N, C-alpha and C positions, 0 to 999 in steps of 0.2 A: 105329774103336772099335766092338766088338760092341754090339748094342742092349742086351743084358742088363747088360753092363759099364757102359755109359753111364747106364742107369737107376740102377744102384747108386751111381755117382759123384754123380749129381744128387741122389739121396736123401740121401747123406751130407752134401753141401754144404748142402742145405736144412735138415737137422737142426742143423748147426753154426750156421747163421745164426739159427735159432730159439732158440739158447741151449742146445742139447743138448751132451752130452759125447761127443766122437768118440774111440773107442778104436782101438787098432791093428787091422789087418786089416779095417777098414771096419765093425766092430761099433759100434752106436750105442745109448746109453742115453737114453731119453726124458727131456727136461728138464721141470721143474715148469712148468706153464702159468701165466703171469702173469695177474693179474686185469685186467679192462678198465680199472679205475681206475689200475693201475700202468702200463699201456701209455700212458695218456693223461697222467697226472700224475707218474709215477715213484714209487718206493717211499715209503711214509709216513715223513716225517722224525720223529725223536724229539726234540721241542723241549725236553723236560726234561733231556736228557742233556748233561752238561757235561764236556768232556775237560780235566781238570786236568793241568797240565804236558804239554800236547799235543805240544810240540816234542820231547819225549823219545822219542816213538814212532818206529819205523823210517821211516815216511813222514809227517812232520808235516803236519797238515791233512787229507791225503788218506785216512789211516787212519780218522780221525774221520768224514769225510764218507762213506766206504764203510760205516761202521756207523750212518749216518744221524743223527749228533749235531747238535743244534741250537745248541750253544755250544762254543767252543774257547778255550783260554787260552794266551797267549804271554807269557813274561817277557822284558823288554828292558833292555839296558844302553846308555846313551849313551856312545859311545867315538869321539872325533874326528869328530863330525858324523854318525856311522853309528849306527843302532839295531840292535844285535846281540842275537840271541835265545839265551838260555841260562839255566839255573837258578842257576849260580854263576859268579863272575868267572873262576875257573880253567878253565871250559869254553868260554870265548869263542872264536869262530872267525869271522874276517872274511868268510867266504863265507856264513855263516848270518845273513842280515839279515832284518828284518821284511818287506822287499819281496820277497825271493827265496822265503821260506818261506810267506808269507801273502798279501801285498797283490797281487802279480802273479798268482799262481795263482787267487785269488778273482776278480780282474778278468776273467781269461780264462774262467773257468767261468761267470760271470754273463753274459758276452757270448755264450757258446755256448748258454746256456739262455734266451736272449732276456729277460734282466732279473731272473733269480732264481738263487739258489744251488742250490736243488732244483727241478728241472724241474716246472712246473705248480703250485708252491707259492710263493705270494708273500710269506709271512711271512719276516721278517728273521733271518738267522743272527747270533748274538751273537759278537763277537770281543772277549774280555776281555784287555786289555793291562795287565800287571802291571809297573809301573816299579820297577826295582831300584836305580837311581841317584837323584841328587837330582831331586825331582819337577818343580819349576818349569822348569828348563832342559830336562829330558828331554821334558816335555809340549810346550813350544814347538817343539822340533825335530820331535816327532811330528806336531804340528799342520801343519807345513809339508809333511810327507810325505803326510798324509791329504788335503790340498788337491789333490794331484796325481791323486787318485782321486775327484774330487768327485761323480761319478755313481754311485759304489759305496756310499757311506755315508749312513746316516740323518743328517739335518742339522737343527740348531736354528738358526733365523734370525729374529731380532727377535720373539721370543715365540711362535713357532710351530715345530712339529716336522714335518719332511717325511720320511716313511719311505723307506728305501733297502734294497737287497738285504742289506746288512751293517750292523749297529749296533756301533760301537766303544764299549766301556765301559772307563774308565781306573781301574785299581786300583793297589795298591802305595803308593809314597811319597806321603804326604798333602799334600806341598807343591804337588802338581799342581792342587789345588783352586782356589787364588787366581787363577792366570791363566785357568783355565777359566771361573770365575764372571765374570771381567771381559769376556768375549767376547760380543758381540751375535750373532755367527755362529760356529758351531763344528760340527765333524764328529765329535764324541765326547761321551760322557756320563760321569757320575761314579759310581763304585761306593761307595755309602754303607756305614755300619756301623749296628749296632742303636742306637747313640747318636744317629743321624740320624733314626730313626723318629719321626714325629710332630712334627718340627721344621718350620721354614718352608721348607726346601729342597723344591721341587716335583719331581714325577716327570719334568718336562721337563729337569731337571738331574740328579736322582738317581733313575733308573728302577729301580735294583737295590740291594737291601740285602743285604750279605754279612757273615758273621761266623764266628768259630771255634766249632764245635759244643762242644768240650770246655771252653770257658770259660763256657758258658751252660747246659750240661746234663751230668748225671753218667751218664746211661744210654748204654750202648754196644751195645745190642742183645741183651744176655744177660738172661734173665728178663723180667718184665713191665715195661712202660714206666710209671714212676710217674705217677699221675693228675695230680699237681701240675705235672709237667714236660710232660705232654701238653697240659694247659690252657695252659701258658705258650707252647708251640710254636704252638698254634692261635691264640692271641691275637696273637702276633707276625705270623703270616700274615694274619689278618683285618685287623689295623691297616695293614699294608703294602698289601694289595689295596684297601682303602678309599681309599687315596691314589694308586692306579694304579701301585704299585711291585711289583716281583718280589722273591723271597727265595731266597737260596742260603746254604748252610753248607759250610765246608771243615773238614778234620780229622775227617771222619766215618770210621768203620771201612771199610777197603777191601780186606780179605782175604776171598776167596770163602768163604761159609759161611752158616750159619743166622743168626748175629748180624748180619751185614751185611744180609741179606735182611729181617730183622725191622725194622731201623732204616730201610732204604729204604721198606718198606711203611708205616711210620708217617709218613715224610716225604710220601709220596704222599697218604695219607689226610688229612693236615693241609693239603694244597694247596701245599706247597713247590714252587717253580717250576723249580729246577735241582738235579739230583742230581750230586754231585761224584764223579769216579772216574778212575783210571788204567787200569782194566780195561774197555776198550771193548766187547769181546764180552760180558763179564759183565753190564754194565748194559743193553746192547741186548737180551739174552735176557730179563732181568728185566722191562724195560718192555714188551716184546712180550707177556709172559705176564700182566702186571698192568694195563696201560692199555687201555681200550677202543679199538677201531679207529675212526678218524674221518678 
């Protein structure tokens, strides 16, 4: 190989390894240089970003992680001892299990990243599991599955919480609550409702308060946020945070536009912990523009 040709080939290979785009005929476009922090820790996760109906994306879990989401949601049905992931019973597929779509990939990623979902970031990813069948039996089956991944999940044991790379929070059918409360050791936590705010349920059992936005607020991002509703929202967040609980609302507007952005901005300003969306790229861009880098 001629010296000039060899140099050109080595230059092209080096650019590719550095993340550049290699074009036909050896032309190279320079890649954006990653910050020192990103080389060391990986891209900044967006802990407030919650992938609603995550399993409906082309690449469940992986699309959300590529967009740096800190929370993902999977709906499950208990069918013949299997936990199948789908939004509706008509969509059930025996190959789409909780293990295959979420538990096994998360375990592999955490192992590759030496104990974390996002390289260099020790904070736990939230896996919200929404039970669509009878809650008690589904939870007991789920509990047996989670025990197979005991080093993956945040664990409650005899009054103490031991953080793990992933925190499972159980939503959906309310009958799951009784068997969960009866456990002295569990690898999951309960998704409360606004009715649970200020009750005796501690954050070690109910770390998350979720509710339907449209049942509690009339404003959908058009015009000014009514002062009374803004005070109500901030009161909810302050009460939850005082008890160590996080806040999430579903059924918020999710069509790209000024109304959605206005509502998201009010949620951020109030300190809401998780913003719900099916538009992964849209929320990623919004949070990058509105949240400070840290």
